[in-house]
C-alpha positions, 0 to 999 in steps of 0.5 A: 500499500502507498503511503501517501504522507511519504509520497507528501513529503517527498513532493515537499522535499523535491519543490524544496530542492527545486526552489533553492536551486533556482533561487541560487541561479537567479542570485547568481545571474538576473539578480546579482546586484540585488540577491534578497530579490532571488529569495523573494522570485525563487518561491513563484518561479519555481511553482511556475516551472513545476506547472509546466512541466506538468502541463507539458507531461499532459500534452505528450500524455494526450498526444500519445493516447491519439497516436494509440488511438489511431494505431489501435482503429487502424488494427482493427479494420486491417484485422477485420479486412484480413478475416473477410479476405481469408473466408471463402467465397460466399456460393448460394 
């Protein structure tokens, strides 16, 4: 059974680690003159990065779902055609 509290803690730790990395990157690059702003904007940037990654994953899953649907449709049509062509001709 999945312990959801452990999963939640792992997600929170990963988010904090991502926020720390992004804050450090912001402090070293964009906010070099005012590093205190990096801590202020690190959280929102981390949240938007996470949501963007989730959006991209869901978009690819949706595209994959459509592709699998097309493959299944073509497969069923080809199977039905093969069955129909392999039957002996009907003669009354």
